[in-house]
N, C-alpha and C positions, 0 to 999 in steps of 0.2 A: 260553639261560640269561642272565638279566639281569646286567650288570656291577655295578650298584649297586642296592640295595634299602634304602630307609629306611622304617621302621615306627614311627610315633608318636615320632619323634626329638625329644628336648628337651635343652637345655643351660641350667643355672641357675648364676648367679654369686652369691656372697655380697657384699653391699655393707655395709661397716662405716662408722659415723659417725666413728670415730677408730681409729687403729691398735691401741690397747690392747684394744679390744673383742674382737678375735680371740683374744687370750690369756685374757680373762675368760670367753669362751664355752667355751674348752677346760677351764678350771679349775672353773668353777661349773656346767658342763653346762646352761647356760641360753642361749637364743637372744638374741644381741646384733646380729644382722645383718638386713638387709632382702633377701629373695630377689628376684633380677632374672632373668627368663627371657629370654635372648637368642634362644632358639628354643623353640617349643612345638608339639607334635603335627604334626611335619613328615613327610609321607608322599609318596614318589615312587619311580620306577624310572628307571634309565638303562640302555638296552639296549646290547648289543655293537654297535660300529660307529656309535653314535649320538653326535651333538654336542648336549649339553644346555646351554642358556643359563641363567644366573642373573642377574636384574636386581632393582633396588630402590634406595631412597634410602640415603644414608649412615646407618649405624646400624640398618639393617633386619635384620641378622643374616647377611649374605652371607659375611663373612670367618669368622665362627664356624662356619657350615655347611661351608665349604671345609676348615677345620682338622679338623673331625670326619671328613670324607671322606678326608682325607690321612693320618689316624691320629696327628696331632700333639696331639690332644685327645680325651678320651673323653666320650661323652654322659652326661648326668645320668639320663636315662630313655629308653626306647625301644630299638630294635634297628637296627643298621646291618650289612647283609650286603655284603661286598666279595668279588667273584670275580675274582682276578687281582692282578698287581703294580701298585701305585699310585705315580706320581711327581707331584710338585706344585711349582709355582713360585708362592709366595704373596708375603709382604712382601719388599721388597728386602733381599738379604743374609741372609735367614733361613737358619740352618744353617751360615753361613760364620764363620770366625774372623778377626777384623779384622787380627790381627797376622801371620797366615799369608799366604804368597804365593798367587797364583791357582793355581799347580800343586799346592801342598799342599792347598788347598781342594778341588781336583778329586779328589784321593785320598780326602780326608775325606768329601766328598759322595757319592762312589760307594760307599764302604764303608758309609755310613749306609743307602744304598739296597739293600744286600745283595750287592754284588759282592765277590769274593775278590781277592787280590793279583794273580793272573794275569789275571783279567778286567779289572781296572782298568788294568793296563799295556797291554792290548790296545786299550783305549778312549781312552787319554790323547791320542794324536796326533789322533784324529778330533775329540775335544772341543775341543782347542786350535785346530784348523783351522776348525771351525764357528764358534767364538766370535770369530775374527779378532782376538784380543788381541795376537798377536805376542809381542814381548819383554816386554810388560807382564804376561804370565803369571808372570814371575819377581819381580814387585813385590808388596808387601803389599796386600791388597784394601782396606785402609783408605784407600789413595790413589786408589781407583777412583772414577770418576764413576758416577751412577746408571745410565747407559746401559751402562757396562762391567760393572756388577753384573748387569744383566739378561742380557747376552750370556753371561757365565760361568754364571749360574744355569740359564738355559734350555738351554744346551749340555749341562750335566751331567744335568739331570733327564730330558732326552729321549734321552740316549745309552744308557740302560739298557734300552731297548726295553720300555717299560711297556705293560701292558694297559689301564690307565686313566690319562689325563693330566689334571691339574687345573691350570688357568691362571687366575690372578687378574689384576686390572687392571694389575699391575706391568709387564706386557709393553708397555704403551702408551708407556712412557718411552723405549724404544729408538728409534734413528733409522729412517727409512723403509726403508732398504736391509735392515736386520736384521729389521724387522717383516715384510717380504716373505718373507725366508728362513724366519722362524719360522712364518708362516702356511702356507707350502708344506709345511713339515715336519709341521705339525698335520694338514693335509689328507691327507698321505701316510699318517699313522697311521689316519685315518678309513677310507681306501681299503683298508687292511690289516685292517679289522674291529675296530680298537681303539676305545675309548670316550674321549670328551673332555667335561669339564665346564668351560665357558667363562664366566667372570664378568667383566662389563664394563659401564661406563657408556656405551659407544658402542653405542647401540641399533641403529644401522645394521648393525654387524658381527654383533650377536646375531641380528638378523632374517635376514641373508644366510647366516650360517654354520650356524645351529642349526635343526634340525628341530623341536625342542620347547624350551620355556623354562618357567622358574619365576619368579614374581614374589613376592618376600618383602617384607613390611611389618610392622615391629615384631615380628619373629621368627615370624610366621605366614604361611603360603602363602596369598596372596590369589587367585592364579590360576595354573593350569598347563595346558599343552596345546600346540597348534600355535603356534610362536613368533610369527608375525605377529599372531595374535589376542591373545596375552598382551601383546605390546608395545603394541598398540592400547589395551588396557585400562589399562596402566601410564601411557601418555601422557595418557589422559583424567584419570587421578588426578593427574599432575604439573601439568597445566593448571589443574585445580581448585584445587590447592594454591597455585599462583602467583596465581590470582584472589583467593584469600582473603588472601594475604600482602600484596598491593598494595592500597593504599587506593583504593576505588572509590566513586563517588558513589551514594547510595541513590536509586533511582527514586522519583518522587513518586507514581506510580500503584501501588496495591497489586497484587501478583501474584494471579492468579485461576486457578481450575481450567481445564483445557483445554476442557471441553465445556459446562458449564452455567453461565449467569449470570442474575441476577435481571432479568426484563424489566419489572418494575414500578418501575424507577428513573425517576421523573418529573422529577428534578432535571437530567437530562441531555437536551439537545435531540436527541442521537443517541448510541448506545452499541453496542459490540460484544456480541453475544449468544452466539456459539459459534464454535469453531475446531476442525476435525477433520482429521487426516491420513487421506487416502483410499488404499485399496488397499495398505496397509502390512502388513509382516510384523512380528510382535512377539516379543521374546525372553521368557525365563522371568520376568523382572522387570516385564514389561509395557511395555518401551521399544521403540518402532518401530526397525527395523533396515533400512538400505538398503545396497546395493552401489554402488560408483562406477559410473556409467553407467545406473543404474535411472531409471525415470520417477518424479518426485516431484510429489505433488499435495496441496494443503491447501485445504479449503473454509472460507471465512470468512463468517459471517452477522452482520448488524447490523440495528438498528432506528432509525428516525428519527421525529421528530414531524411531523405533517402539514404544519405551517407551513414546514418546511425543504425547500428545493428539492432534488430528486434530484441535480442537477448540482453541488451544493455539498457533497456527501458522497463522500469517497474513502477508499481503504484503502491503507496502506503496510505493507510486509513487510520485515523485516530478518532474515537468517539469521546467527546468532551462535554462535560456538564457546564451549565452557564455560570458557575462560580470558578471556572478554570480547571476543575479537577479532570485529569485525563483518566477516563474509565477503562479504556482498552485501546490498544494500538497493535496493528499487524501490517505486514506487507507481503506482496507476492514474492519478494526475495526470501523472506523467512519461511514461507510455505512452499517454496520451490515451484511456483506457478509462472508460466509465461503468459504475457498479454495476448489477446486474440486480435487478429486483423479483421478489418471490416470491408469497406468498398475497395480499398487497395491496400497494399502492404504497409503504407505509411499512416493509415487511420487505424487506431488501436482502441481496444475497449475491454472491459471486464465487468461482470456483475458480482458484487460482494454480497453474500447472503449469510444471515444468522437464522437458522431454522426456528429457534425459540429464543426470543429476546429476553435476557435475564435481568435487564435494568429495572430498577424500581422507579417510582414516580419522580419526575423532574423534567427540566427543560434542557435539551441537548443540541449539539450541532456536530458537524464533521470537519476535520482537517484532512485535506487530501494533498499528498505529496507525490510528485513524479521524480523518481530517483534512478540512479544507475545501479549496477550489480553490487557495488561496494556499499551502497546505502549512504555513502558519504557525500556524493555530489547530488545536488538538488537542481533539476532542470526547471521546475515550476511548482507552484503550490496554490491551493485555495484554502483560505482561512475562514473559519466560522461560516461554512456554507451548509445547505440542506438542514435548516433548523427543524427540530421535531420535538414532540413531547411524549412522555411515557406516563401512563396512569396504571396503577396496580389495583386489583380487586380487593385486597385485604390490607392489614395494617402492619406488615413487616417493616422494619426500619433498615436503613443502610443505603448502599449504592446499587447492589445487585442481589437478586434472589439466588441463593445457593441450594441446590438439591440436597435433601437431608433425610434422615430417618431417626426414629426414637426406639430404644430397646431397653430391656431390663438391665440393671447394673450387674457387672460381673461378680 
């Protein structure tokens, strides 16, 4: 039996231009608000014993989703099926009374979570011990630091032995010692067959802890499935956003299609005619997909005028990530390679091969340059062609996998 099932879940807020509009709407029975859908048509399942990750930009709808799951808010449309007791740690101090002491808030929080007086008394010492607040538990929580808030809140919500635990980013403000304790407790819940929904901007932790993940953007699920794959797609999205947000110089050469170019361009003494990824596997959108360690090959064809010497025509290739980072670039000039002739001496070509692709997960493209022997003169170029993705099997971080080894210290 699934712990959580969301069917076409949606949450709409009413946005009024001025406060009096809500009263006018009530009196005149006329709409004075703009509907804002924080979530729309959200569908997913969380199985028993599963850790489900939730990722997305600020304002993507993550907090709204967690509030629906925890029962502190009701959906506008759709159905949410919850099988078991839910505990949640959301915003700092949510559910706490600032004037009450930590001990009084323990009683209040446990009562809200459904424990009776006898059950609460049996849990109090355990909660105080886990929170490590000591005598501060007798002080009003308004005097607590954010880390103390988290200690108390997490200790309370996890003490009631929930079937489903929902944890928001708030846990990240605790110190490293308490974060370790909290993570150990969450993993213990998982081993007991309980379910966790873990929302965090720490993509490393989501990738390491969660079997599956959901990527929310503007209230809509953009991707869900195996956490590594979802994180890779989200990272591609973030890098593209960063590329758009940062001012980038516009290339002088117009981008062209990957495969076909006009060979009747007599204004150029030499030009690129075709670029094709070889032996590639393609996804449903037609993008080539490689795994880290795969063989990578691209065939580049060019044409030159008869008056131009073969030795004075070279090809340069740059692998570029979709945020504009140049990962690697090389040319036949640098490697001392001459282009190969094809049907006649003026049709040229080369196959560029990387025996084992070391790039880590990301979305990439190629820049191709047709240059002379000095590398200073550019005959022609192709910008952002041959788009491809790379997916890695493990959770290394960075741009490329570097061969390495471990040994005993000297």
